[in-house]
N, C-alpha and C positions, 0 to 999 in steps of 0.2 A: 490524319485527314482522310475523309471518305473519298472513295474512288468516284469520279464523276464522268459525265459524257465529254466534258471539256478535256479531261485527261486522256480519254480514249482518242479523241480527235487529234490531240497533239501527237500521240504516238503514231497514229495513222499517217499524219502528214510527214512524219520523219522517216517511217520505216515501211510503209505499205508498198511502195514501189522500189524497194531495195532489190537490185538485181543479184545480190550476194556479194559479200566482201566489203560493203560500204560501212565504214566505222567513223564515228564523229569525235570520239575521244582521241586527241592527237597521239597518245601513246599507242592505242590500239590501231589507229589508222596507219601508223608507220609500219607495224607488223603486217597488216592486211595488204598494204601496197606491195610488199615484197612477196608474200605468199600467193596473192592473186594476180601477180604480174602478167600471167598469161591468160587471164580471164576467169580461171577457176582453179581450185586446188587440185593438184594431180591426184588421181585415184591411187590409194595406197597399195593396191593389189596388182598394179601393172608395172612393167619394166623389170630391169635387173635390180635385185635388192642390194642396197649398200647400207653400211652402218648409219642409222639415224637419217636415212635418205640423203646423206651427204653426196656431193658430186664424186664420181669415180675418176681417179687419175692413174693412168697407166705409168708404171715406173719400171725402168730397165734394171733388172736385178744385177746385171754386170757392172752398171755404173749408176747407182740410184741418185736421182736428182729431185730434191724436195723444195727447191727454191720457189719463192712466190707463195708459200703457204705459211699460215700461222700455226695450224694444228694438222697433224697427219694421224689418221686412225688406221691401225694395222690389225689384221688377224694374225694370231700366232698359233696355228693348229698343230700343237705338239704336246703329247702327254707321256713322254718317256720317263718323266720323273714321278709319275703317280705311284703310290704305294698300295692303293686299294682298288676300287673299281676304275677301269680305264674308260675312255670315251670322250674326254674333254677336247680331244683333237677336233671333234665336230662342233665345239662351242662357237667358234666364230661364224660358221655358216648358219647356225641356229639363231644367233643374235642378229645377224643381218636380215633375217626374214621377218623380224618384228617391225610392224609398221606404225602402230598407234602410239608413238612417243614423240613429243615435241610437235611443232618447232618452237613454240613459245614457252618460256619459263616464267610463270606468273609471279613467283616470289622474287626472283632477281630482276625481272623486267627485261629479259634479253631473248633474242632469237639467234642462238649461237651459229647456226649454219649460214645465216645471212649477215650477222655482225662481224664474223671473222672469216678469213680465207681457210676453209676446212675442206679436207678431201679424204675419202676412203682410198688408200693407196694400195689396197690388196693385201696379200699375205706375205709374211716373211718367206723368202725363197730358200727352202731347205734343200740341201744336196743329198740328204739321207733320211729315211724314215726310221732308222734304227740306231743312229749314233747321237747320243745326247750331248756329248762334248762338242761335236761339230755343230749341232743345232744351237747350242748356247753361243758359240763363236759367231754364228751367222745372225742370231738375234742381236748380239752386241754390235756387230758391224752395221746392221740395218738401222738400229736406233742411233748409233753414233753419227751416221750420215745426216739424220734429222737434226741432232744437236749441233753439228757443224754448220747447218744451214739456218740455225736460229729458230727451229721449228719445235713446238711442243709435241712430244710423242704420247699418244694414247693407244693402248694395246688391249686386245681381247684374246684371252687364251681359251684353251690350253691350260695346263696345270701350273701351279704356283711356282714351280722352279724357274719359269720364264722371267720372273721379276729380278732374279739375281743378275743375269747378263744385261737386262735393261738398266739396272742401277749402276752396273760397271760403266755404262755409256753416259748416263745422266750425271753420275757423281764423280766422274774421273778427274775433274779439275778442282773439286771441293766436295767433301761429304755433304749429303743432303739430309734434311729431316724427313720424317715419315709419319703419315696417318695410315694405320693399317687396321682394317675392319675385317674380322675373321673369327671363326670358332677356334682356330689353332694359332699358337704363337709363331710357328714356323721358324724356330731358332734351334732346332735339333741338330744332331751330328750326323755322321754318315749312317746310311741305312743299307744293310746288306752290301756293304763295301762301297756304296755310291754316295759321295759327298754332295753332289748337285741334285739331290732329290727335292720333292715339293714340300717337305717338312723342314727345310733348312735354308731357304734363300736369304733370310735376314741375318742369321749367324754368319753365313758366307760373306754377305755384303759388308757387315761390320768389320770382319777380319781382313777384308780386301781394302778397307780404308775408304769406302765410297758411301757409307751410311753412318750417320752420327747417332749412336744409341741414346744419348742424353736428349736428343730432339726427336725421339720416336715414341709414339703412343699407339698401343694396341687395344682395340675395343671389341668386346663380344666374346672373349675367350671362355671356353668351357670344355667339358668332356673329360676323358680319363687319361689324357696324355701329358698333363702338366709336369709330371716328374721328368719329362724329357727336355723341359724348356728352362732350366735354371739359368741358362746363358742370358735370357731376357733380363731378369732382374740383376744378375751379376754385372751386366754391362751398363746398366742404368736406364733401361727402357721403362716407361710407364705402362702398366698393364691394368686394364679394366675388365673384369669378368662380367659375363652376361647377367649373373644374379645381382650384380651391383647396380644395373641400369635402373631398376625400380626403386632401389634404396636411395640413390643419390640424384636421379633424375637427368633427363636429357640436357637441360640448360647447364648443369654442373659439368657434364661430360664435355659439352662444347667449350665451356670456359677453360677446362683443364687442357683440352687439345690445343686451343689457341695459345695458352701459356707455354705448353711444352715445345711447340714448333716455332714459336716466336715469329720474327720478321724474315727469317732466312728462307732459302729455297726448300720446297717441300714436295715430296713424291706421295701420291695417294694410291694405295693398293686395296682393292675391294675383292674379297673372296666371297663368292655366292653362298658358301656354306656358313657364313656369318648369320644368314637368315635361318629361322627355324624351318625344318623340313616341311612344315605345313604350308609355307610360302614358296619354298624352293627345294623340292625333292630331287631334282635332277642334278645331282652332284656326286662326286666320288667318295666323299667322306662326310656324310650327313651326321649332325649332332643335334639331339633333341634339346629343347630349352633355349632356343636362339632368339635373335632379334626379330622384330616385325619389319616389314618393308617400310612402313610409315616411320618407325623409329630411325632407321638408317637414313631415310630421306631427310628427316629433321636434323640429324647429326651433320650430314653433308651440307645442307643449306646453311647451317650455323657457322660454317667455315668460310663464308664469303669474305674475300679480301686477303686471304693468305696467298703466298707466292707459290702457286702450283706450277711445277716445271715438268710434270709428267704424271701419268696415271695408268691404271689397268683394271680390268674386270676379268677374273679368272675362275676356273673350275666349273663352268657350265658344261654339264654332260647330258645332252638331249636324249640319250637312250633311256634314261630313267625319268624322263620329263613328259609323261603322257598328256598333260594338259597344256604344255608350253609355258606354264607360269614361271618356270625358272628362267627360261630365255627372256621372257618379258621383263622380269625383275632385273636381269643383267643389262638389258637394253636401257631400262629406265635409269639404272645407276650410272651407266656410261653417259647418258644425257646429263645427269646431275654433275658428273665430273667435268664434262665439257662446259657446262654452264659456269662452274667454278673457275675454269680457265678464263672464260669470257669476262668475268668480273674480277680477275686477279690484277695485281698492280701493273703487270706488263701491258694489259690491254684495256683496262678500265677507262682510261681517258679517250681511247679511240672508239669506244662504243657509244653511239648516240643515245 
C-alpha cells in the first residue's frame, strides 16, 4: 500500500507531541512506565556504576544478609588460580562500567532489573589477596548465605576456579546440572601442585558430589589441551567442540543442551574465552576459532525455561582489552543469564 498524507497525519497525531517514553503497545508501555518513572532515562555515564545498573545493596561481610532479594550479583575479583596471563581480578570492575546493556530483553519480553528484586551486592570480601584456599572458602560462604536466603547467585570473576566453591554452595543439598560455555573443558587435574586451579573446577565439583556430570554439557571446546580433559567424557559429560557448531547448527545444540540438563536445577557458567579472540581478546587464555557473540546469545536464549539456580561470567581480563569489547561481551552475557533467571520456572509466573 502506498504511503499517503493520511498515513503521515495519523503518525503525527499519535507521536508528534510525544514528550519521550510514551508507548502505545501495552507490552512496551509497561517497560517504559518503569524506565521513565522519574521523567527520563537516567544518563548511562553518571553515578556509581553497578552490574547492569542494578541497585546497589550494602552487605555486612561479617554477617551477610541477602533477604528480600530474588537475585544477588557479586563481583569475585580473584585470579590466583590462573595458569597463564593474570588480570581477571579486574574483571568485575570492568564489567560494572559497561552501560549500554538492557534493561529490556526483546526476545524474552522481560526487564529483569524491574521484574525481579535484583541488587549488586558488591564483591566477595576476601581476607587475603595471596591465599587461594582461603579465598575459595570465603566465596563458598558468601554464596551459601545467598542460597540459605533463597536467592539466586550470579557472579562475575575472576578466573574460572571461582566456580568450584560456588558449586559447593549451590549443589550442597543435591548435585546440579551444568551448561558450560568455554574454550576449555576445565576438567583437568592438579597443576604445579595446585588442585584448585582454573583448569579444574568441574572435575573438582564432580568429585565433591555437587555436580552431576551426566547432566552437564560443555559447548565451544577447542585448542590444544584436550588430552588433559579425559575426565569429561569418562564421567559422562556431553562435549560439543567449536568446529561442530557449523556442522550441527545452533538449534541442534540448544536441543541437545535441553535434553542433557532436563528439568532439574542447572548452573550456567560462561567463560569469555569461549568467544573467538576477534570478539573478546581480553582474557587470560585466548583460543582462535571460537564462537561469535551472536552464536552464544542464540544458545543462551534457546535455554529459556530451564531451572537456572545460579550462574557466572568469568575470565574477563581488561588489561588485554584495548577496545573494551571483552567487558562489553561479558556484561551482555550476564544480562542474558539474568534474563534466563527471570523466565525460569521459579519466577516465570511472577513476571507480568
